[in-house]
N, C-alpha and C positions, 0 to 999 in steps of 0.2 A: 189515424195511421203516421206514422213516427217515417222522418224520411234520414235517410243517412247523410254522411259527409266524409269528403276525400280530404286527408290531411297530411300535411309534407314536416318536415324535421324544420327547427328552425334552431337556430345558436345564440345564444345570448350571447351579449357585447361583451361580457368577462371571459369567455371563451376565447379572445384570441389570444390569450396569454398562451393558451397551452402550444399553439401550433408557435409561440416566440421563447420570453422567460422560463416557462414551466416545461418547455420540450428541451432546450439546447441548455448543458451542465456549465458550460465554463464561456469567456470571453472571447478565450481562443478559437474555439467552436463556431462561435457566430460572426468573425470574423472570417475565417476560413470556410465559412457557409456561403458572404457574399462573394469570395474569389471564387468558389465555384461557380457561381451564377454568372461572371464574369467570364471565366474560361468556357463555361459553355456558349453563352454570347458570341464568341469570335474570336476573345482580346487576350493578346500575347503577352501584354504588359498591364497590371495592377499597382496603383500608386498610392497610398496607405498617408494620409499627412495626420501629425498631431501635435494641435495648436494648444497652445497654453497649458502640457502637460505638466501634473504633478500641480495642477492648481483645480480649485473647485471648480471651476467655466470651462476647463477640456471639452477641444472641438473634434472629434474625428471626422477626417473626408476620404472617401474611397472613391478612387476615377479609372473607369477601364476606358478602353479603346473600342470596344466591341460592336457589335453594329445594332444597337442603340434600340430606342420604342418608342414605335410612333402613339399615337392618344388613341390609335384603333388598338395598340398589342399592349397600351398601359390597362387600357378598359377590360379585354379580353383576357390579359394573360396576368398583370401582376396586380390586380384587382379582384382576381378569381384563385381562392385559396386553393390548395392541392390540385391545381390544374393539371391535365393529363399531355399538356406540351412535351415534354421532357420525354414520353413515351411514348410519344406519336411519333416525334422528330428527336429520335435517342443517340445521332452522331452529330457531333459540330460539326462546322464546314471543311475543315480538315480528314473529315474522316474520321476522328477519335469518338468514340466513346462518351458521351456528356455523365458530368459526376451528378447532378442532381438529379431525385427521381423522385424524391413527395408531393414539389411544386410547391413548397413553403419556406424553401432559401431565406425568403427576405424578408419573412417573420423575425431574422438575426438583428434587426434594427431593433424591433421592439426587444427583444434580452439587451442590447446597449444601450440607449437611451430612449427618453423620454419623446423625446423630436427626431423629425423627421423630414428635410428636404433633398426632395429627389426632381434629378435636371438629367432629360433624358433630350439627345442629336440621335436620331434615327437617319441612317445610311438610306433611305428610301424617300428623305425628305429630308438634304440636310441643310436647310433654310431655316427648318423652324426645328425650336425646341418648348419640348416640355415641363411647365414645374408643376410640383405637386408639393404642399406643408401639410403633414400629421403631426399631431399631437396625441400618442396612442394615450395617453390619459384618459381619452373622451370614453373610451372601451370600459372606465371601471363604472360607467353608471349604468343606471338598467336600462333595459329595452333588449332588441335585437341586433346583431351585426350588420345587418345591412338596415338600420333606420339613420345610422350614422354615417354623414357624406361628407366628400373633403373636393375641396374645389381643383379640376385640374384648369388650367392657363398657360393656354402654347403661349409664347413671345418669339416675336423673330431674333434670329439668331444673331451675335455679335462676332468681331472675327478670331476675338480667343475663343470663343464654343467650337467644339472640335466632336464627332461622331463617336457615341458613346455612355454611357451610363454616369452622373456624379451621385455620391448619397453624401450629402451632410449630416452627422448625428451630435445633437446636443443633448442638456440636459442629461447627462452621463452619468448610470445607474452603479458604474464601480471607480473608483479612482485610476488613474492611468498615471503613475509615476516609469521612474526611469528603471525599476526591478519591473514591474510589470511590463511594459514593451519590451525589456530584454527576455523574461519569457516567451510572450510573443511571438519574437521573432524567430528561438530555438522554435518552438514546437509549430511555426509556419515551415522552417525547415526542413521538419522531421516529414511535415504532410506532404511536402514535393520530393522530399529525398528517393525516392522509390527504391529506398533499399540502398545496401553499398554500391550498386553500380551506376546512379548520377542520377540528373534532374528530370524532373519531367520537362518535355523537348518544346512540350509549348502553352508556357505559361511562367513569367516572372513579375516577383513581390519585389516592388519599392518601398522602403519607407523614410519618411523626414518626421525628425519631431525638434518642433518650434524655431520652424526655418531652417534647420541644416539642410545640407546636399542632400538628395535621395540616395539610399543604400540599399544595394540589392542584398536581398537575405538568402543568408547561404544554406542552400540545401546539404552541403558538406557538414555532417553532424560531427564529426571526427571516427567516424568506424572506418572509413575508405582505407587508409591505411591501416589499420589494426589489422581489418580481414584479409589483408593482405600477406601477414606474416604468421595468422592461424593456426598452430600446431596441426589442428585436424579438419577439414572442410566435406562439407558433405552436400552432395546433388542431388535433387530428387525428384520426380516427375511423373505424371498420375494422368491418363489419358483418358480415363472412364474407367477404363479394366485393368490395368497393370498400373503397378506402383513398380518404378525401377531407381534404385539407389544405386552409385556411386560414392566412393570414399577418400579423399588424398591425404596423405601421411607425411607433411612435412615436417613431423618431430625426427621420422627416422629417414627422413631424408628420401621417401617415398613420395613426391610431389605429383607423380602423374595418378591421377584416379581412375582407380580402380571397381568395375563394379561389380554389385555384390549381390548375391542368392536371398533376392526374398517373394515369398510366395504369400499371397493372397485371393481370396474367391470374389469378385464381381458383384456374386450374391450379395455380398455383406455391406456394397457400396452404392447401392441406387442410385442415390441423390444426390451424389458428388461429382461434378463435372471436372474437366484437366486442369491442374494445378502446376506449378513449377515452386521448387523448395529451395533454399541452399539456408547452409547452417552452416556456422564458424566457432569452434569451440576451444575455448581458452580453458585447458584447466589447471589451477595452481597445485603450488605444493602445500603439502602441510603445513599446518600451522601459518601459513603465510611466510613460509622462508623466503628469501630473498638469496639464496645458496641452491637450493634443490636444486634439480635436472630442469624443470621450468623456465624458472627464475634463470638457468644459465642459459636455457634456449633463447627466451626475450631477448637477452642480453646481445647474445649472438645477430639475433634480428635489427637491434638498436631499436627495439621495444623496450623505453623504460617501464618500471612497474607503476609508478605512479599516472601514468600516461594512460596505462590500462584500468587503470582502479578509477580512476576520473572520470572514465564513460562509465563504470558501473554506479559512481555518485551522480553521474549526470541521468539514471535509469535508463540507460541507451543497451536495451541488455533483453533477453526474449527474443520470442518471435514476433515479428511486426507482419501485420495483415496489409496487402495492399491489393489493392480493388478496384481496376482499371485505372491502375498507376498513382491511386491517392491511399495516404493511410488511413485505413480503418481505425481511427480511434475508439477505444482505449487499446487494441487487439497490442500488444508488445509493452516494451518498458515493466513497469513494477507491478503490470495485471498479468498477474499467472493464468492467462485463460486455460492454459495449455494442463494445467496442477501438477507443472514439473516439481517443484519444489519440494510437495507431500511425497512422491516417488521417490526422492532421491532421499528425505530423513528416513523412510522403512529399510534402504537398500545404499548402502555406500558407493558403489559402481554405477549407480546411474548417473546419468547430465542432470541437473540443477538449472532451472531459469537465467539464473545472474553468472551464469558461466558461459551463456551464449548468447552470441549476437545471429539471427536470421529474418531472412525476405520469403515472404510467402507472397505469389502473386495470381492472383484468379480476377478474372470479369464474369459482369453482370450477367453477359451472354451466356455463357457456358456453363455457369453456376447459379441459375434461375431462384436456386432453393435455399441459397442463400442470402436471407433478408435482415433487413434493418428491420428495429421495432417500430412503434408508429414517431416515438420520441426522439429517435435516429443516433440514438449513443450508444446501443448496441446490437448484436445480431437475436434474433428470435431460435432462440436454443431446440431447434426442431430438431427430427432425423438425419438430415442431410451436415447441421452444424457438428453433433456428435458425432457424425460417420468421417467427416472431414477433423476433427481432433485425432479421432483415433487412427488413420492413414499418419499423421503429421507424427504421432507419439510412436507408432510403430516405426517408421523410419530414423528418429530420432534413437529407439533403440537399437538398431543396427547399425549405427556410431558408439553405442554404448558398447555391443559386445566386439564391435570389430577392436574398441580401445584394447579391454580387457583382454583378448586375444594375443593382440601384439604386449602388452606387459607381460601374460605369462612365457611367452615365446623369446622376450628380452632375458628374463632368468633363466632360464633354460640353456639361453647361448652361454650367458657368463657364468653358469657352471660348468658347462662342457668346454670351456678355457682351459678348467685347471684339470677338467678328470685325467689326462695321459698325464701332469704331473706328479712327481713322488710325494707321498702324501708327507709332507713335513712337520703340518703340525705336529703328527702321531708322535712325530719319533725329537719333538724338540725337548722335551722335557729329557726324555733318557739322555741326551745328550748334554744337554745343559748340568744333569746330575750328575754327571762321571766329569765333565768338565770343569764346571764350577769348584767344585773342590784344589785343584790344583792351580787354584789362585783367579784373579780377577781377571776377565779379556772381556773384547768388546763381542759381539753378536758376529761379527763376520771372519771372526778367531772360532767362536764356539762351533758352527754352522756349516765354515765356509759360504765363499760370495754368493755363488750361485743360491745353491738352497734359503740364503739369509733373505736375498730378494725376492722367491718365491711364496716364505713363509709372509714377511710384511706384505705381500699383495696381496695375499690372500685372508691375510686378519685385517686388513684395507675394507674390502670385498665385503667381509661376514659384518663388520661396523658398521658397513654405511647401510646395509639391508638390515641391521637392527634397527640404526637410528629411522632407518624409512617408518620401516613396523611402527617403532614406536609412535612418532610424528601424525601416522596415520590414525591412530589407537586416541590419542591427544585431543586430535581433527575431533573422532568421531564422538569421544565424552563430552568434549565440549559441545557440539550442535543438536545432541543428544540433550543436553543437559538445558541447553538455552529453550529449545520444545517444550522442554518440560516445565523451565520458570515460566513460560509466558501460558503454558497449560490451567500451570499456580495461582499467578498474574487473573487472569481470566476467571479462575471457579470463585477465588475471593470477592472479585466485582459481582459476580451473579448470587453468591452468598449475601454479600451487603446489601443488594437490589432485593432479592428474598425478604431479607430480613426487613428493612424497611417501608416494603410496599402498602404495609395495612395503616404505619402510621402515616405515609403521606397521603394516602386516599382520605383520612380523617380530614385531616386540612384541607384538602383539594374541595371535600364535600361541604365544608365550612363556608369558603370560601364562596363557593358555590351557590347556597344557599344566603348567606348575607346578599348580595346582589341581586339574589330575587327577591330577598325582603325588601332591598331599598328601590327597586323599579316598583314594586306592591305600594308601597306608603307613598313612592311620589306619583302613580295613580292618581291616587282619590286625593292628594291635599297637596299636589305639583310641588311641591318643595320639601325638605329633607329640612327638619330643624336644626339645632348646634349641636344638643344632645346626638342626635340621633346619626348625624356627620360623623362625630368623636366617637361612637361605638362602632360605628362600621370601617372608620380607619384605623381603629384598634385592633378589628377583627379580622380585618384584611391584611396588618402590618404584621400581627404574630402568626398566623397563617401562612404567609406567604415567606418570613424567616425559616419558618420550618422547613418548608420545601427546598429554599434557595439554601439551605446549609447543606443539606443531602448530596442534592445535584453539585453544588461542589467541592463534595469530596468525590463522588463518582466522576467527577473533570478530573478532580485530580488524579485520579488513580488511572482513569482512560488515557491522558497525556503521559503519566510515568511506561504504560506499557506499551505505548504507543513510541518514544522513546526508547523504551529497550529495545523492540523489534528493527529500532533504525542504529542503536549503537552497540550493537551484538551484547547488552546484558554488560556494560562495563558498570566497573563499580563506580562510586565519586562520594567525593567529602558529602556527608550526610549527617545536619542538624537531628539528633538524636529528639528532642524534647518537642521540635517546631513538627517531627512527623508524628509525635501522641496525639500535639494538639490539633490538627487536622483528623487525625480519628476521631479523639472525643468529641470536638466540636461537631461531628458528624450524627452523633447519634444522641445528642444531649437531651432532645426533646424525649425521648425513650426514660433519660436518665432522669430528668426533671420527675417525668409524668411517675413515675415509681421512688421516686424520693430518695435514690443515691448520692451518697457521699462519695466525693473523688479526693483521695487523697494521693499525689502525684510530685510533690517538692520541686514546683517551678522553677526554683533559683538555680539548679542546679541544671548548669548547659553544657553539652557532649558533643562532638562530630567525631564522627568515626567514619573509616573508609567500607562502603558496602552498597550493591543497588538500593536503591530507595524502596523500589516495587516491595524487595524481599520485607522489609523492616514495615512496610506497610501493612502488608499480608499479615505478618506474626501478631501485631497488634490489634488489626481488627478483629482475626479470628477471639485472641483472646478474649476481647471489648464483649464481643456479640457472647459467648460461651459464658463469661461471667452476666451478664445482662440478665443473660436465661436463668439463669441459677438463681440469680435473685429473686429475680420475678414468679417463680416455685417458692420461694423459702417466704417460712413465716414470721422471716425476723424484720421484725418495724424498723428497726434502727442497720438500713443495708450500707452497705460501704465498699471501695473500689480501692485498694490500695496498690498504685505504679512505680513501680521504682527503675533506677538506671544507673550500673555504677561500674565503674572500671575498678578494677581488681588487676590481680600481679598476673593473672593467668591472660584476664582480657574482659572483653564484656561482660554483664550478667545484667538480666534485666528479669526485674520480680514481677508476678501480678497475681495480686491475691483480691478475693471476697470472702465476704459471711454469707455464700448462699447454700446451699445445699448439699455441697459439697460432693466428694465420689469416693464409694467407698474403697478399700486399701487395694481390698485384693485385684481391682479394675485398673490401677493409678497406670501401668504398663499399657494396657488393650484399649484406652481410652485415646493412643494414638494410632491405631489401627483404624484405616477407612471404613467408612460404616457403620463404626461402634457407636453409637449416641450416648451423650451423660444426661440430657433431659429426657422427662419423666415423660409418661404418654400425657398429651395432654391434646384436646383438639383444638382448642386456642392457642399452642404452640406456635412461635417464630421462625424457631430454628429447631435443630434435633435432626440433620441429616447425618451428621456421623465424619463429615468431609474437613471441618474447619480447623483441630489438632494434626489431622492426618497430612493436611498443609502444611501446618509449624512443623512437624518434624523433617517431613522432605527436605524443605527449604533451610533450617539448620545442619541438617546432616549433611548437605551440599559445602558449609562451608567447616567441615568437620565439626561439626560444635556435640552439645548435649541440650535435648528439652526431657524435661521431666517434673513429676507432681512431687512437691514435699512430704516425704514421707511421713511426717509431722500431722498430717490434717486426713480426717476418715471422712466417711458420710457424716454429714449433719456438720460438720465442723468448719462447713466452708473447705474453701480450696486456695492454693498457692501453686501458679505456676512458674519454673524456672528456667530460664535457658542460656546457655553460657558458651557464646563465641570466644576460642582461641585467638591471641594477637594475632599470631600468624597471620591469620585469612581476615580478621577483622580490625584493621590497624585504629588505632588512637590518632586524632586530626588535633584535635583539640579541646581542651576542659577550661572552662572559667563561669 
């Protein structure tokens, strides 16, 4: 007879990191987890001390004045992961909803440092202090989590010991210097800001650095003053059935909130509970004009444009989600969780995330379906989450429609002002023609003072409309180009990665095989011979160099793409040969494998003003095409010639190879998307037909030209020529 067994799950010791360092993304979030615990324990104040900040031995001490923990509390709560105490007792002593919910917030200590000293004095036993020392590295050894024990040592309280909990964290895993501490202050300020209306009223955070006096963390991140003068304000509330939206138009001196007509079906939002929403909309003038209608409005409100843009630079924009008065990071700031920016790209009259500041307030109690993931950094994207997003976007859509209609009314009113006045513009030429013949006269003499004044006003108004229209179109064109430019850069990165994937796979396999062979030899003879060690190291160095070279280039491209997104695609001084050198080295292993000679005149140094990612994209796509053409060629003396020259008209790039070439009838067609120059080949790395189309797209933005040298046909190789006009791509230096 076979007896069955009753089994239970066990957690391996290394699993402790899942609740700490693997679960919490940032140090700032880890500190706030510990602050949440203090606030839930009834503490109105949390003091944070940084000792020896900026050094390797920095120590962080976090102390509160809550009700503390007795030895039994430590055993039954602190030492029990995922305890349900915050669920059973979900209110603080002051009646506020507790911020903690997972029962694992204390594992933030493991995120911050290797060592922790816990000191606790309970309000129930104010004469007894409980002390525990934790070394989190002990969990890195084998075994289960409950095999690792820590001593709980009760001590008699001294006069300086107060009720509450003190956490002393050492062996820090990150360097804490002035910059990182300032970043912590800013982020903690947002965590407890509860939007533009003020602070959380039941917790204060104080910070001291290197013995300096404690300083209160300011929860006013700078948005309160700005929000007061927002041209457009929106207030919305959802009670579980109806969405009510009201809008204030301070720009047109209609500051009183007007209730909007919004219709929804409650059946479409069954999983969303009550919430409130405030949106502050800050439109800018086209091309960031400092003299447009909105710039003039901000000036009248004593709001400097630099102050407004400063909040944007600090990422204080978008809709911030606050649950039970605490910010749900990362919902707000540069995380466009509502997808407003893609909507704005599609239609210019829509509102983007960077144009607004918003507060969304909800509670766990009334929105139980809005839940965090197991790692606490994001919300579960379930039906309730999607319904919530839809409702908020609907409210923002109401504001979009309001502004659009208001601006249409503005235009009608301006036209109405002039409709009953004489059509001076129509008769001006007739009068000027008849009177100018009799000699030079002033405008007033020709038309008469009244008619001249009316004409000037009409012409001025038409001029303003034309300028506004041109500015809007210019801004729209720039934004569409920026979006398309980012797509081109990302497509180039994708093509490069696709092309080199096979080249990286082989050295990776070689590294794995070398290590496996070394282990096999070592098992047999215990030690590797000197020659075996040398061969192993050579193999590892060779293969890792290939991987390192390509990944370095991917990093360069990725960095430029990120810079491009931050700096709005600005052009900068760019060393042409340095860019080519990066591109060349990225695929050097492939070039060496095919025995391709590169002739590129490295002594020619030239700096031009261009967006670097554009030049990287052009040269990368040319390079891939040439290598592929040479791979398919039967020519044994493979060669690529690359030349950069500043001519009278501007910058010229020539990229020539002696590969299979392009039929002359296809010279124009190759710059069309998805038309490939590569022959059908099951082993081909390339041939998607996107590379040259990307090049053409970029070059045309600079009003340049790209073409195939007509001297070359199929079987003759190919030469690609790019010509940038000097008016668009300026020469900075040649040396």
